[in-house]
N, C-alpha and C positions, 0 to 999 in steps of 0.2 A: 481355654475353651469351656463353654457353658456345659457342664456335664448333664444338664437336663434338656438339652436340645436333642430331640429325636433325630435319628440318623437319616431319616427319610425326608426331613425338612430342608428347604433351601438355606435356612439360618446355619444349619450344620455344615453344608457344602462351603458356604462362605467362611465359616470358621476354619475349616480345613485349608482353604486357600490362604487365609491370614497367616497360618503357621508353616506354609510350604516354604521351605529354604530355597526353592528353585523358582518362586513365583515371578521373580524379576525377568526371567529369561524370556516370558511370553511377549515382552515388550520388544524383544530383539528379533522378532519375526513379523512379516506382513501376513496377516489373516484376510482371506478373501471376503469382500464386502457385498452386502445385499444392496438392493436399489435404495433402500432407506438409509444407507450409510452405516448401519451397524455390521459388525463382523458376523459372519456364519459361525455357528458351533461345527467346527471342522473335525471331522473323524475319518479322514481319508489318507492319512499320512503313510499308511501302508500301500498306497498306490502312487501318491505324489506329495513328498513334503512341502511344507510351506517354505517361502523364500526368506532367509535371513536377511535383515535390514542391511547388513554391511555388504551383501552380495554386489550391489551396484558400484560401490567404492572400489571393490576388488577388481571388477571387470573394467571399470574406467581407467584404473592405473595402467592396465595392459593396452586399452585402446589408445591412451595417450602416448605410451611408449611406440606403439606401432605407428601412430601418426608422426611422431617427431623422429624416430630412429629407422623405420622400416627394418631392413635386414639386419642392421647393426643391433636391433633389439636382442638378438640371440646372445649377444655378449655384454651390451651396455645397458640394457634395461634395468629398472630398478629391481626387479626380479628376473635374472637373465634367463631366456627362454631355453637355452641349450639343456641346463641341468634342471628345468622346472619340475619334471616329475619327481626329483629327489625331495622337493619341499613338502610334498604330501605323504611320502613314504613312512616318516615316523610316526605322525598322528594317526594314520590310517592303521599302522601295525599295532598301535595301542587300542584301537578300536576292536580289533579281530584277534588280539593276544598273539601275535607273531613277532619274530625278530625283524629289524628293519630290512635285513638283506633278503627276507623271505616274501615280501611284500611289493607288489608292483601295482600302479594304476594305469590302466590302459584299455582301449577299446571298449566294447560293450558286453554285456553278460553273456549272451549265447555265443558269441565270437569266442570270448575266453573259454567257456565250456568246450567248445570244439577245439581250440588249440590244446587245453589240458588232455582230452582224450586222444589227440594225436601222440601225446607223450606217454599217457598213463593207461589207455585202452589198447593193449597189444595181444588180441586174443590168439589162442591156439585151438586146435581141433577138440582138444579136451576141456580147456577153460576159456570160455567165450562169453559167457552170460554177463549181462548188467543188470544189477539189482536197483529197482526204481520203486516209488510209491505209484500205486495205479491211479491215484489222483493227483499226481504231480502237475506242476504247472505245464500247459501244453507245449510250450516251447521246449522244455526239458525233454519231454516225450519225443517231440520231432527229432531233436538233436541226437539222442541215443538211438533211435531207429536208423537214423541216416547214417550213423557211425557203423552200427552192425552191418547195414546194407553195403556200405563202402568196403568193408572188410570180407564180403562175400557171405555173410550169414543172413538167414532169414529172421527178420526181427521178431516174428511170432514165436521162434524158438530161442533167440538170443536175448529178448528183453524178460526179464523175471519180474513180475509185478506182485507187490505185497499189498493187500487190502485189509481194511477192518474186518473183524468177525461180523457175521450176519446180525443185522439189527443194531450194530455199533457204528460209530462215526469216525473214531480215531483207532489208528493202529496200536495195539499193545506192545510195549517193549520187549515182553517175552517171546511174543510171536515172531517179531523181527528177528530177534537173536537166534531163535529156533531155526528159522529158514536160513540163516548165514551158516549155522552148525551143519544143517542137514544138506544144503546145496553148495557149501563153500568151496568144494574142489572143482566145481565147474564155473564158478562165479570169478570173472577176471577183474570186474569193477563194481564197487558199491557206490552209486551216486544218489543221494537223497538230499531233499531239501532240509536245512537245519530247522526251519519253522515252516509247516505246510501252509501254502498260501490260502487255502480254502477253509480249513478247519481253525487255523491258529496253533496247531498242536507244535510244541517244541520236543525234538527228538533228543534222546540221549547220546549225543555225539561221542563223547569218550567211550562209552560201552560199545557202541557200534563199531568204532574204529578198532577197539582192542579185539572185538570178536571177529572182525573182517581180517585183521592181521594174523590171528591165531589160524586162519584158514588159508592163508597165503593170498588173500584178496588185497587190491588197492583200494582205497577209501577216499572219496571226494564229497564235498557238500557244496550245494547251491544255497548260499546264504542271503538271498535277496531279501527275505523277510526276517532275517536274523541280525546282520550287520547294522549296528546303530540301534538295535532294538533289545537284544539281550547280551549280557557279558560272554565273551568268547575266549577260549585259551587254545588256539589252534595248534601252537608250537607244543604245548605241554600235553595236549590230547594225541599228539603224534599224528594227525591228520595228514594225509599225503598232499592233497591240494584243496583249495576251495575257491569259488567265484562268487562275485556279488555285484549287484548294481548300486548306484549311490543316490538315486533320485527319490527313493522312498524315505526311510528313516534318516538318511544321511543328507537329504535337502539340497542336492546339487543341481536341481533343475531338471526339466523335461528332457529325456533322453540323455541324461548326464553320463559321464564316464564311469567305467566299472572298475572293480578291483580284483586282484588274483593273489592268492597264498600258495606258495610252493614250499615244502618242508626242506629244511636245511640239508637233509641227507640226499636230495635229489638236485639241488640248484647247481652244483658244479659238475653233475656228470654230463659227460660229452657223449656216452653211448646212448642217451635216451633219443628217440625220434622226435623232431619238432619241425614245425614250419617256421623257417628262419626269415628275419627281416633285418634291415641294416641297423636299426636302433638297438637290437640285441647284440650287435658286434662289440668286441673288445673297444673300450673308449679311446685307449691310446692309439690305436691304429685304424680307427673307423674311417677317418678322412683320407687315408692313403689309397682308398677305394680299391682294395685287393680282391681277388676273385674268390678267395676262401674264407668261409664264415668261421669266426672264432668267437663263440658265446661269452657274454659276460658271466663270470661264475657266481651270479645271484639271481634272483627272480627277474631282474632286468634282462637276462639273457633270453627272455621269451617275447620281448618287445618286437614289434614288427616296423613300426614307423615312429617318427618324432612325435613329441607331446602335442596335443591340441590344447593350446594355451587357455582359451576362453573357458572351456569345460572345467579345466583344472583349476582356474582362478575362482569359479563359482564353488567348487568343491572345498577349496581352502577357507573360504568364508564360514562355511558350516563346521569344517574340522576345528577351526580355532574355537567354536564354542565347546565342542566335544573335549578339547583339551582342557578347557577351564573346569567343565563340570565332571567329567569322568563317568565310566560305565556304571560303576557301583552305585553312585548317587542317582543316576538316571534309573537304574533297576529299582531302587528303593521307592521312588515316586511312582513309577510305572505300575509296581505291584499294588500300591495303594489306590491309584486311579482305577486300575482294572477291577480290583476287588469291590470298589465302592459301585462301579457301574454293575458289576454282577449282582451285588446286593439289591440295587434299586430295581434291576429287571426281574428280580424274584419277589420284591416287596409291593411293587405297584400292580394294579390291575390293567390290562390292555384289551382293546377291542378286537384282538386277533390272538391267535395262538402260536407259540413258537418254542422251541427248545434251543438251550444253549449248547452248541456241540464242541466248543473249545473246552479242553480239560479244565476243571475247577482247581486242580493243584496248581499253585503258582510256579512250581518247578517244571511244569510241563506246558507253559505258555508264555508269551511275551505281552506286549500291550495290545492284544486283539482279542475280541469276542466275535464269534460267528453266530448268527441267530437263524435256525432252520425253521422257516414260516410255514403256516398253512396258506389256504388260497387268498387269504386277506393280506399277505405280507407285501405283494409288489404294489397294491394299491396305497398301502400305508407308506412304503419307500417313496413312491411317487409324489406323495404329499409332504414329505418331510422337508424337501429343498424349499418347498413354497413357504415353510414355517421357520426357515433358518437353520437347516441342519443339512450338512453334506457328509454322507457316508457312501457306501459302496454295495451295489447289487451284483451277485453273482448267480448265473443260472445254474439250476432251475429255480431255487427258492431260498437263497441264503442272502442275509443282510450282513456285511462285515462292518465292524467298528473298530477304530484304532484310537484310543485315547492316548496321544503321544506326550510324554512327560515334559518336553521342553516347551511346548506351547499350549497344551490343553489344560484346562483347570478343572477343579472339582465342581465348580458351578456348571461348566460346560456338560458335565456328565449328567448332573441333576436336571439341567434344562432339556437335555435329549430325552431322558426317561419321562419327564413331565410331559413334554410334546407328544411323545409316542402313546401316552395314555388316552389322548383326545380322539373320540371318534370322528369328528369333524375338525381337521386340523385348520388353523387359522392362517390365512395368507398375511405374512408379515414383510414380504419382499417390498 
């Protein structure tokens, strides 16, 4: 690298790309195209990840086997459908830091959250509260409120919401731990986002889990914005359960199948309440069609129905890439990309005002920066797509940016910042 190249120049970004050990992976993804045929600068992987080039071949394999074998594909397909969910268990376990028997891919995210709360939210008259972020993703808030109501509690009393201090945007770790200590005896379940969708704040999951357990609380996490984004060690952190979707950083496609972690100390317990389905039944006797449910003594025991093959095939294509790269290498590039974006957003001059509300500490964020804008923010956002940028707007006034290390480049980051400096953005579509 030319040591004299200023960091805010395009040449510097291109030098960073030339030295990037993961630069070749960009070619293994389809980036959305503008009308001109040029790729968009895509910063929306925290909403929907780009399609791996290999996804089509994974799906076509299953389509051919369905065409040629029909029901016999359950046993004779190249990748037999009967045990298909087992093919994704190990690579998914590596992504979230779980043991293979603690991880299952099934259903969708909110469905899995409800299934986990059936087992792990068992309130009593004295211990009935659920601790959540006040600005958690709405689906999570709906889910916990409906669970509280189902058990006969008033959500206004049962849902304990933690907020940032006045004038701040992120929740201080010490404030969260203080609430757990003060309210712990009344908290049945702590259910937080590993990474907050709005601010991009990464929570201290090991400290939260330890604090919750010290007060007798069960601890679960919604990892929709953490799985595939930041390194996780769910087993070692002693987390009770976690759920996540796979269509964001894990690139499984729109509405893709979700994942679930259940700690090994729980997986063989038959005393836990659960909503049972036949695919969670003991494999050896499943097809005897007996009337009594005998759960598989792994996370598989929470399955309801047989595997949806096509969504799982799509996920396999992406997990193959994660197996090659590894989460630590992804984190290294992620931190460099996000830090460079942050630098440019502080270095350049823009025609509207904003504050970066994502923590600056790389230990408290993944690959997302959220910009809290003034009244000019929405107009700037609306013009960005016309200029070849796709990012995300969240009401009332936040632009979310996710520089994903698998397919975003340092030049992408520079081009975004450069385009944002323009008062009248050019139409490049």
